[in-house]
C-alpha positions as CSV (number, residue, x, y, z in Angstrom):
1,M,34.0,11.9,-28.8
2,G,30.9,11.6,-26.5
3,N,32.3,9.7,-23.3
4,K,34.8,7.7,-25.5
5,W,38.7,8.6,-25.4
6,Y,40.5,7.3,-28.4
7,L,44.4,6.3,-28.2
8,I,46.2,5.0,-31.3
9,G,50.0,3.5,-31.1
10,E,52.4,1.7,-32.6
11,D,51.9,-2.3,-32.7
12,R,55.5,-3.3,-32.6
13,A,54.8,-7.2,-32.3
14,R,56.9,-7.1,-35.5
15,S,59.4,-4.7,-33.9
16,W,60.4,-2.8,-37.4
17,N,57.3,-3.0,-38.9
18,P,54.9,-1.7,-36.7
19,D,50.9,-1.5,-37.8
20,V,48.8,1.2,-36.1
21,N,46.2,-0.1,-33.4
22,L,43.5,2.1,-32.1
23,Y,42.0,1.7,-28.6
24,S,39.2,3.4,-26.5
25,T,38.2,3.8,-22.8
26,E,35.7,5.9,-20.7
27,D,37.8,5.5,-17.5
28,F,41.7,5.6,-18.7
29,V,41.6,2.1,-16.6
30,H,39.6,-0.3,-19.0
31,W,40.6,-0.4,-22.6
32,H,39.1,-2.0,-25.7
33,F,41.0,-2.7,-28.6
34,E,39.2,-1.4,-31.8
35,G,41.4,-3.0,-34.1
36,K,44.2,-2.2,-36.6
37,I,43.7,1.0,-38.5
38,I,46.9,1.1,-40.6
39,K,48.1,-2.2,-42.0
40,N,51.6,-3.1,-43.6
41,H,51.3,-4.0,-46.9
42,E,47.6,-3.0,-46.9
43,T,46.9,0.6,-46.5
44,H,50.2,1.6,-48.4
45,P,52.1,-0.7,-50.7
46,E,55.5,0.7,-49.3
47,L,54.3,0.2,-45.6
48,G,56.2,-2.6,-43.8
49,K,58.8,-2.7,-47.0
50,S,61.0,0.7,-47.5
51,R,58.8,2.6,-45.2
52,M,57.6,2.1,-41.5
53,I,55.4,4.4,-39.1
54,E,56.3,5.8,-35.7
55,R,54.6,8.1,-33.3
56,P,51.2,7.9,-35.1
57,K,48.5,11.0,-33.9
58,L,45.0,11.4,-34.3
59,M,43.1,14.2,-35.1
60,Y,39.2,15.0,-35.7
61,N,38.5,17.6,-38.2
62,A,35.3,19.2,-37.2
63,K,34.8,21.2,-40.4
64,T,35.3,18.0,-42.7
65,K,34.0,15.5,-40.1
66,K,37.1,13.3,-40.9
67,F,39.4,11.7,-38.7
68,V,43.2,12.5,-39.6
69,V,46.4,10.8,-38.6
70,W,49.8,12.3,-39.1
71,C,53.0,10.1,-38.3
72,H,56.7,9.8,-38.9
73,W,57.0,7.8,-42.4
74,E,60.5,6.4,-42.3
75,A,62.8,4.2,-43.6
76,R,64.8,1.4,-41.6
77,D,68.1,3.7,-41.8
78,Y,66.2,6.9,-41.0
79,S,67.3,8.3,-44.0
80,A,63.6,9.3,-45.5
81,S,62.9,12.0,-42.7
82,E,59.3,12.2,-44.0
83,A,55.8,12.2,-42.6
84,G,52.5,10.5,-43.5
85,V,49.0,11.7,-43.7
86,F,45.9,9.1,-43.3
87,E,42.1,9.9,-43.0
88,S,39.1,8.3,-42.7
89,D,35.3,9.1,-42.3
90,N,35.2,6.7,-39.3
91,V,37.4,6.7,-36.3
92,A,37.7,3.0,-36.3
93,G,38.9,3.1,-40.3
94,P,39.6,1.9,-42.7
95,Y,42.1,4.8,-43.5
96,T,43.4,5.7,-46.7
97,C,46.8,7.5,-47.4
98,V,46.6,11.1,-48.1
99,W,50.2,12.1,-48.6
100,T,53.9,11.0,-47.7
101,G,56.7,13.3,-48.0
102,R,58.9,16.2,-46.3
103,P,56.6,18.9,-45.3
104,L,57.2,22.3,-46.9
105,G,60.5,20.4,-48.1
106,T,62.0,19.9,-44.5
107,K,63.4,17.0,-43.2
108,S,61.2,15.6,-40.6
109,R,61.5,13.1,-37.9
110,D,59.9,12.6,-34.3
111,C,56.7,14.1,-34.2
112,N,53.3,15.2,-32.5
113,I,50.0,17.4,-33.5
114,F,48.2,19.7,-31.5
115,V,44.8,21.3,-32.6
116,D,44.0,24.7,-30.7
117,N,41.2,25.6,-29.4
118,D,39.9,27.3,-32.3
119,G,40.3,24.5,-34.6
120,E,43.5,25.3,-35.8
121,A,46.0,22.3,-36.2
122,Y,49.7,21.9,-36.3
123,F,52.1,19.3,-37.0
124,I,55.3,19.2,-34.6
125,S,58.3,17.5,-35.5
126,T,62.1,17.4,-35.0
127,T,63.8,18.8,-38.1
128,D,66.9,19.6,-40.0
129,E,68.8,16.3,-38.8
130,N,67.5,16.8,-35.4
131,T,68.8,20.4,-34.7
132,N,65.4,22.3,-34.5
133,L,61.6,21.9,-33.9
134,G,59.4,22.6,-36.9
135,L,56.0,24.2,-36.1
136,F,53.9,23.4,-39.3
137,Q,50.4,25.2,-39.3
138,L,48.1,22.6,-41.3
139,S,45.9,23.5,-44.3
140,P,42.1,23.7,-43.3
141,D,41.5,20.0,-44.1
142,Y,44.7,18.8,-42.0
143,H,45.9,17.3,-45.4
144,N,49.2,19.4,-45.9
145,A,51.6,21.9,-44.0
146,V,51.0,25.4,-45.3
147,E,53.2,27.1,-43.0
148,K,56.6,26.6,-40.8
149,T,57.9,28.2,-37.7
150,V,61.1,27.0,-36.2
151,L,61.2,26.5,-32.4
152,C,63.8,25.5,-30.2
153,K,66.5,26.6,-32.9
154,G,69.5,24.5,-32.2
155,Q,68.6,22.7,-28.9
156,R,67.8,19.4,-30.5
157,R,64.6,18.6,-28.9
158,E,62.0,15.8,-29.5
159,A,58.9,14.5,-28.5
160,P,57.0,17.9,-28.5
161,A,53.7,17.8,-26.6
162,I,51.6,21.1,-26.4
163,A,48.5,22.2,-24.7
164,H,46.7,25.5,-24.5
165,I,45.6,26.3,-20.9
166,G,44.2,29.6,-20.4
167,D,46.2,32.5,-22.2
168,T,49.4,30.5,-21.9
169,Y,50.8,27.5,-24.4
170,Y,52.7,25.0,-22.6
171,M,55.3,22.5,-24.4
172,I,56.9,19.6,-22.8
173,S,59.9,17.9,-25.2
174,S,62.8,15.6,-24.6
175,A,66.3,15.9,-25.7
176,C,67.4,13.5,-28.7
177,T,68.8,10.4,-27.1
178,G,67.2,7.6,-29.0
179,W,65.2,5.2,-26.9
180,D,66.7,6.2,-23.6
181,P,64.9,8.6,-21.4
182,N,66.4,11.9,-20.6
183,Q,65.2,15.1,-18.5
184,A,61.9,16.7,-19.9
185,K,61.9,20.4,-20.0
186,L,59.2,22.8,-20.3
187,A,58.4,25.9,-22.2
188,T,55.7,28.5,-22.5
189,S,54.6,31.1,-24.1
190,K,51.7,33.6,-25.0
191,N,51.6,32.9,-28.9
192,I,52.3,29.5,-30.1
193,K,54.5,30.7,-33.0
194,E,57.1,33.0,-31.3
195,G,58.2,34.1,-27.6
196,W,58.7,30.8,-26.1
197,S,60.8,30.7,-22.6
198,P,64.0,29.1,-21.9
199,L,63.6,25.7,-21.2
200,E,63.3,24.5,-17.6
201,N,63.1,21.0,-16.0
202,I,60.0,19.1,-15.0
203,G,59.4,16.2,-13.7
204,D,62.6,13.9,-12.6
205,R,65.9,13.7,-14.3
206,I,64.4,10.6,-16.7
207,A,60.8,12.0,-16.8
208,Y,59.7,9.0,-14.6
209,D,61.2,6.9,-17.8
210,T,59.0,8.1,-20.0
211,Q,59.0,10.5,-22.9
212,A,56.3,13.0,-23.8
213,S,53.1,11.8,-26.1
214,S,50.2,14.1,-25.3
215,I,48.9,16.4,-22.7
216,L,44.9,15.8,-22.3
217,K,42.4,17.8,-21.1
218,V,39.6,16.5,-19.2
219,E,36.3,18.7,-18.2
220,G,34.0,17.7,-15.5
221,T,31.0,19.1,-13.5
222,E,33.5,20.0,-10.6
223,G,36.8,20.8,-12.6
224,T,39.1,20.6,-15.1
225,I,42.2,18.7,-15.2
226,Y,45.3,17.9,-17.3
227,V,46.9,14.5,-17.8
228,Y,50.4,13.9,-18.7
229,V,50.6,11.1,-21.1
230,G,54.3,9.5,-21.6
231,D,55.8,6.7,-23.8
232,R,57.9,4.3,-21.6
233,W,60.0,2.6,-24.6
234,M,61.2,-0.7,-23.4
235,D,64.3,-1.3,-25.9
236,P,65.2,-3.5,-27.1
237,N,61.9,-5.2,-26.2
238,L,60.0,-2.9,-27.8
239,P,56.6,-4.8,-27.9
240,Q,56.6,-4.3,-24.0
241,S,56.6,-0.6,-24.4
242,K,54.1,1.1,-22.0
243,I,51.9,4.1,-21.5
244,I,52.2,6.2,-18.3
245,M,49.4,8.6,-17.4
246,L,50.3,11.0,-14.5
247,P,48.2,14.1,-13.0
248,I,49.4,17.8,-13.9
249,E,49.8,20.0,-10.8
250,W,50.2,23.4,-10.4
251,E,52.4,25.3,-7.7
252,D,52.5,29.1,-7.7
253,G,50.9,28.9,-11.0
254,K,53.7,26.9,-12.5
255,M,52.9,23.4,-14.4
256,V,54.7,20.5,-12.3
257,L,54.9,16.7,-13.0
258,N,55.0,14.4,-9.6
259,Y,54.9,10.7,-9.9
260,Y,52.5,8.6,-8.1
261,D,52.4,4.7,-8.2
262,S,48.7,4.6,-8.3
263,W,45.9,7.6,-8.7
264,Q,42.6,7.8,-9.6
265,I,40.3,10.0,-11.7
266,D,36.7,10.9,-11.8
267,M,36.2,11.8,-15.7
268,K,32.6,12.9,-15.0
269,R,33.4,15.3,-11.8
270,G,36.8,16.2,-13.5
271,V,39.0,15.6,-10.2
272,W,41.9,13.4,-9.1
273,R,43.0,11.9,-6.3
274,V,46.0,9.5,-5.1
275,K,44.8,6.0,-4.5
276,K,45.5,4.8,-1.0
C-alpha cells in the first residue's frame, strides 16, 4: 500500500506451533519487522494446542477496507484439513478469527489466495487428500467460500500461485512431495475457472530449491515487471527457511524463470537488471 509492500509468514521458532509475523519493505531488500499479527494461545484458543497455521496469505478488501488472512488451519497429524480466516482494520492487527473449517465441506490443505483485477478474490488449496486443486471464489467480504471449481484434477498439485497478466491467467504449482522441492510446472488459461493448458516445466528440476508462494506485479514509470516469490523450506531446520525472489522473464510470449545469484530492481521505474 503506497510505497510499502507487506509480507506475512510463519514464525517457526517453535517449529510446530508457528505464530504469524508481518514484515514491510519499500525495495525488497531492506525489511522491517512489524510484529506478530496472529499469536498462539491468544488469537484463537486452539491455536498452539490442537491447531497450527501454515501458509498464511494476506489480502486487502477495498470494499470493506479490511485486511483478511486466509491460511491452512491444521492439526499436528494433518487430519483436520481445514482453512482459517482472520480479519483486522489495520494491516498490523490485531486480527480476530472470522471462521475455521473445510471450505464448502472440502478437505483442504496447502493453499494460496488470488485477488483478480476486478477485486474478485479466490482461495486455492490442495483438496481431496492432495488429489486436486480447489479454486474457491470468495464472498464480497472475503469471509467465506461461495463457489468451488476443481483444477488439475487428479494431478496432485500444491503451492498454486496465480497471476493475471494481459488476457491470460498464469498458475505455477508444485507436486506434493512434503518439504522437499520438485519441478515447478506452469499452466495458462483465458478463464480462471476453465480451459487451463497442460502442465509444462518452468525453472529447473527443483524450482531452484523453492516452492511457489506468489507472483508480484511491480508497476513503475517506465515498465511493469513480475517477481516470483518462493519459499525455500529448510527441513528439518524449519526456522532457517528463506524467501527467494526471482524476476520473471518472457521468451516468445512464454513465461520463463531463470536463476540469478544477485539482481536489482528499481521499484519506481519498474525495471530490473542483473547485479554485477
